Backbone bond lengths (Angstrom), bond angles and torsions (degrees), N, CA, C in turn:
res aa  C-N    CA-C-N  psi(-1)  N-CA   C-N-CA  omega(-1)  CA-C   N-CA-C  phi
1 M - - - 1.456 - - 1.532 110.91 -
2 N 1.335 116.07 -40.91 1.453 120.73 -179.70 1.529 110.97 -60.79
3 K 1.340 116.47 -42.58 1.469 120.75 178.72 1.524 110.47 -66.07
4 T 1.316 117.25 -37.09 1.463 120.78 179.07 1.525 110.33 -62.79
5 I 1.315 116.51 -44.05 1.469 120.76 178.19 1.521 110.08 -62.75
6 Q 1.337 116.62 -42.21 1.465 120.11 178.21 1.527 111.39 -60.45
7 H 1.336 116.86 -42.93 1.466 120.62 -179.87 1.527 111.48 -66.17
8 I 1.318 116.61 -39.88 1.468 120.24 179.64 1.527 110.40 -65.67
9 I 1.326 116.84 -47.13 1.468 120.27 -179.24 1.521 110.62 -66.07
10 G 1.334 116.97 -42.34 1.464 120.17 176.30 1.517 111.78 -61.57
11 G 1.334 116.13 -40.30 1.463 120.18 177.81 1.519 112.41 -65.48
12 L 1.328 116.41 -41.97 1.469 120.04 178.64 1.523 111.93 -63.31
13 L 1.336 116.22 -48.74 1.462 119.09 -179.57 1.526 110.67 -66.22
14 G 1.326 116.47 -40.63 1.461 119.65 177.73 1.516 111.63 -60.17
15 L 1.319 116.18 -44.34 1.466 120.62 178.50 1.525 111.07 -63.06
16 L 1.331 116.84 -44.24 1.470 120.17 178.13 1.526 111.60 -59.83
17 M 1.329 116.63 -44.30 1.464 119.60 -178.19 1.526 111.29 -67.05
18 V 1.326 117.39 -38.21 1.470 120.11 176.94 1.527 109.87 -65.02
19 I 1.330 117.17 -43.68 1.469 120.63 179.21 1.525 110.68 -62.27
20 F 1.348 117.31 -46.90 1.470 120.03 -179.74 1.521 111.21 -65.62
21 G 1.328 116.99 -36.72 1.460 120.05 177.52 1.519 111.85 -65.93
22 L 1.330 116.52 -45.18 1.466 120.22 178.01 1.520 111.48 -65.36
23 N 1.329 116.64 -34.16 1.464 120.21 179.17 1.523 111.74 -62.27
24 K 1.313 117.16 -30.62 1.467 120.14 178.24 1.531 111.25 -65.65
25 F 1.332 116.94 -27.43 1.464 120.99 177.73 1.527 112.42 -91.45
26 L 1.337 116.10 -41.62 1.462 120.70 -170.82 1.522 114.17 -99.95
27 G 1.325 118.36 -23.34 1.459 122.26 176.75 1.515 115.14 63.82
28 F 1.330 118.34 39.61 1.462 120.75 -178.98 1.524 113.06 -86.19
29 I 1.341 118.60 -12.22 1.460 122.62 173.79 1.524 107.04 -114.47
30 P 1.341 117.57 118.03 1.471 118.40 179.76 1.530 111.04 -67.02
31 V 1.319 115.43 136.45 1.464 121.50 -179.49 1.519 108.17 -120.33
32 E 1.334 115.68 124.31 1.464 119.87 178.24 1.518 109.98 -76.69
33 P 1.322 117.44 141.59 1.467 119.21 176.83 1.526 110.25 -68.47
34 P 1.328 117.32 150.18 1.465 119.34 178.99 1.520 111.35 -65.09
35 S 1.323 116.08 154.11 1.466 120.59 -177.92 1.529 112.43 -81.27
36 D 1.314 117.59 -27.07 1.463 122.06 -178.03 1.533 110.43 -75.50
37 P 1.341 118.37 129.60 1.473 120.83 -178.99 1.531 113.62 -60.01
38 I 1.323 117.54 -36.27 1.468 120.06 178.27 1.524 109.92 -66.98
39 A 1.321 116.30 -41.22 1.462 120.20 177.80 1.525 110.82 -64.33
40 Q 1.325 117.24 -36.41 1.466 120.48 176.88 1.522 110.87 -63.55
41 K 1.332 117.34 -41.16 1.469 120.60 177.89 1.526 110.88 -64.37
42 F 1.321 115.69 -41.61 1.465 119.92 178.99 1.525 110.65 -61.50
43 M 1.330 115.94 -48.24 1.469 119.39 179.87 1.525 111.00 -64.35
44 G 1.328 116.96 -37.28 1.463 120.30 176.46 1.514 111.72 -61.13
45 A 1.334 116.06 -41.09 1.468 120.04 177.75 1.525 110.88 -66.03
46 M 1.316 117.09 -38.33 1.468 120.01 178.20 1.526 110.98 -64.82
47 F 1.336 116.27 -44.93 1.465 120.42 -178.34 1.523 112.26 -65.79
48 S 1.321 117.09 -35.93 1.463 120.20 -172.97 1.529 113.14 -83.96
49 T 1.324 117.83 -4.56 1.460 120.66 179.07 1.524 109.69 -121.11
50 Y 1.295 115.34 -177.43 1.457 121.87 -179.98 1.529 112.54 -73.00
51 L 1.340 118.69 -14.91 1.460 121.86 -172.02 1.525 113.17 -60.17
52 F 1.318 116.91 -37.71 1.462 120.09 -177.92 1.527 110.65 -62.41
53 K 1.330 116.52 -41.07 1.467 120.40 179.68 1.525 111.49 -71.85
54 V 1.326 117.25 -35.46 1.464 120.26 177.16 1.526 110.06 -63.77
55 V 1.324 116.93 -43.97 1.463 121.00 177.88 1.527 109.97 -62.98
56 A 1.326 117.28 -41.67 1.465 121.13 179.44 1.527 110.90 -61.48
57 I 1.319 116.99 -44.95 1.467 120.59 179.15 1.527 110.40 -63.92
58 A 1.328 117.30 -41.79 1.468 120.80 177.97 1.531 110.94 -63.66
59 E 1.331 117.73 -38.65 1.466 120.85 177.07 1.523 110.54 -62.97
60 I 1.311 117.21 -43.07 1.467 121.11 -179.19 1.526 110.45 -65.72
61 I 1.327 116.95 -49.27 1.468 120.47 -179.48 1.527 110.71 -63.84
62 G 1.333 117.16 -47.18 1.464 120.61 178.73 1.517 112.11 -60.71
63 G 1.330 116.77 -40.24 1.461 120.66 178.83 1.514 112.57 -64.80
64 I 1.332 116.53 -42.16 1.471 120.19 178.45 1.526 110.12 -64.67
65 L 1.325 117.04 -45.19 1.468 120.43 179.93 1.522 111.89 -65.11
66 L 1.313 117.44 -30.47 1.461 121.67 179.74 1.525 111.70 -67.94
67 V 1.311 116.89 -29.97 1.466 121.43 -178.55 1.530 111.14 -74.35
68 I 1.315 117.50 -30.88 1.462 122.36 -178.03 1.532 108.39 -84.94
69 P 1.337 118.00 119.49 1.467 119.80 -174.67 1.536 114.57 -55.04
70 K 1.310 118.36 -40.58 1.471 120.17 -177.40 1.522 113.11 -71.45
71 T 1.321 117.92 -20.17 1.467 121.02 -178.36 1.529 112.31 -113.68
72 K 1.330 116.05 11.68 1.467 120.23 -176.46 1.528 112.24 -58.00
73 F 1.326 117.35 -41.81 1.462 119.94 -177.77 1.530 111.24 -68.00
74 I 1.319 117.79 -37.13 1.471 120.58 177.03 1.526 109.60 -64.54
75 G 1.329 116.54 -42.28 1.464 120.25 175.02 1.513 111.52 -60.38
76 W 1.331 116.04 -40.75 1.468 120.49 177.34 1.523 110.44 -60.60
77 L 1.343 116.71 -44.11 1.469 120.58 179.73 1.527 111.81 -61.24
78 I 1.319 116.79 -39.55 1.466 120.56 179.14 1.528 110.51 -66.46
79 L 1.328 116.63 -37.11 1.463 120.75 -174.54 1.529 114.21 -84.82
80 V 1.330 118.69 -13.97 1.472 120.94 -179.57 1.525 111.98 -52.54
81 P 1.336 119.60 -56.14 1.471 117.92 -177.38 1.524 113.07 -66.56
82 I 1.315 117.00 -30.20 1.465 120.08 -179.45 1.525 109.98 -68.70
83 V 1.330 116.94 -50.37 1.465 120.44 -179.38 1.531 110.05 -64.60
84 F 1.328 117.51 -40.19 1.465 120.39 177.52 1.528 110.62 -58.06
85 N 1.321 117.25 -45.37 1.464 120.58 -179.33 1.524 112.26 -69.51
86 I 1.315 117.68 -34.16 1.467 120.51 175.98 1.530 109.38 -61.90
87 V 1.328 116.20 -47.69 1.466 120.55 179.99 1.525 110.62 -63.81
88 A 1.333 117.17 -47.58 1.467 120.71 -178.90 1.525 111.23 -60.40
89 F 1.326 116.86 -42.30 1.464 121.18 179.71 1.521 110.74 -60.71
90 H 1.328 116.92 -49.47 1.461 119.82 -176.02 1.524 112.38 -71.48
91 V 1.303 118.02 -35.92 1.465 119.84 178.12 1.527 110.45 -67.91
92 A 1.323 117.13 -40.43 1.463 120.71 -175.76 1.523 113.63 -80.30
93 H 1.327 117.72 -35.93 1.462 118.74 -168.85 1.525 115.98 -125.25
94 D 1.288 117.87 -24.72 1.460 118.83 -171.89 1.523 109.28 -147.69
95 F 1.344 116.21 54.53 1.461 119.89 -170.78 1.518 112.70 -57.54
96 I 1.302 117.00 -47.10 1.458 119.06 -178.57 1.521 109.24 -69.30
97 G 1.314 116.23 -54.73 1.464 121.00 175.77 1.509 112.40 41.61
98 N 1.309 116.03 -141.72 1.456 119.88 178.20 1.524 111.46 -101.75
99 G 1.317 117.81 -3.98 1.457 121.48 176.34 1.512 115.06 75.08
100 I 1.323 117.83 -4.49 1.460 120.41 -176.72 1.528 111.49 -68.09
101 W 1.309 117.86 -18.21 1.464 121.87 -179.71 1.525 112.25 -74.69
102 L 1.332 117.79 -17.16 1.460 120.45 -177.11 1.528 112.89 -68.70
103 L 1.324 118.12 -40.69 1.467 121.00 -178.09 1.526 111.94 -63.24
104 P 1.343 119.37 -51.65 1.470 117.49 177.25 1.528 112.93 -60.26
105 T 1.327 116.76 -34.46 1.465 120.09 179.39 1.524 110.80 -64.87
106 L 1.325 116.87 -45.99 1.465 120.21 179.25 1.525 111.48 -64.53
107 L 1.327 117.16 -43.25 1.465 120.45 177.78 1.526 110.68 -61.95
108 F 1.326 116.49 -39.71 1.461 121.01 179.18 1.529 111.12 -64.03
109 I 1.326 117.18 -39.71 1.468 121.03 178.15 1.526 110.18 -63.75
110 V 1.328 117.17 -41.72 1.467 120.64 179.01 1.528 110.42 -64.90
111 I 1.329 117.34 -43.34 1.468 120.18 177.74 1.525 110.05 -63.24
112 S 1.313 117.21 -38.38 1.468 120.87 177.84 1.527 110.55 -61.16
113 Y 1.319 116.25 -37.88 1.462 119.80 176.97 1.527 110.51 -63.90
114 F 1.329 116.79 -45.95 1.461 120.30 -179.76 1.530 112.10 -66.12
115 E 1.313 117.25 -29.76 1.472 122.05 -178.42 1.530 112.38 -95.98
116 R 1.319 117.91 16.56 1.466 121.12 -173.57 1.528 112.93 -59.99
117 E 1.335 119.04 -30.94 1.466 119.92 178.13 1.526 110.85 -67.53
118 H 1.337 116.70 -42.79 1.464 120.01 176.84 1.527 110.61 -64.34
119 I 1.320 115.48 -41.32 1.470 120.10 -178.52 1.525 110.14 -64.62
120 S 1.329 116.81 -44.27 1.468 119.37 -179.15 1.522 111.45 -66.47
121 S 1.333 117.86 -28.53 1.470 119.50 177.86 1.529 111.47 -68.71
122 L 1.329 117.53 -21.24 1.463 120.73 177.93 1.521 112.42 -72.08
123 V 1.315 116.43 -29.45 1.461 119.91 -175.15 1.525 113.47 -101.19
124 K 1.313 117.54 2.73 1.475 120.42 178.99 1.501 110.56 -80.46
């Protein structure tokens, strides 16, 4: 049962990250600009440079790897800085926002709990 829950949560987060990554290229989900002027400048800088596409590609690759059980930890490693920056951005500049960032964050925390043995082996 524990493995089933891990696969479901990994699949959900992987699917979300692939969808959000593809949305950065295809724009099929409308995204409202942040209300904070500093956050608007940050997003403008991301859009006007290569960084937005690099993040999108990392989200897609990390999401795909997260769905595959044997590569789940590698996908987690790719998504760590992305999820951290999503949380930091919304907490610092656009906390209320649209709230869509909360679900991937919670799923990521649960996956981190399930992967705690792999994570602890990194710091030994």
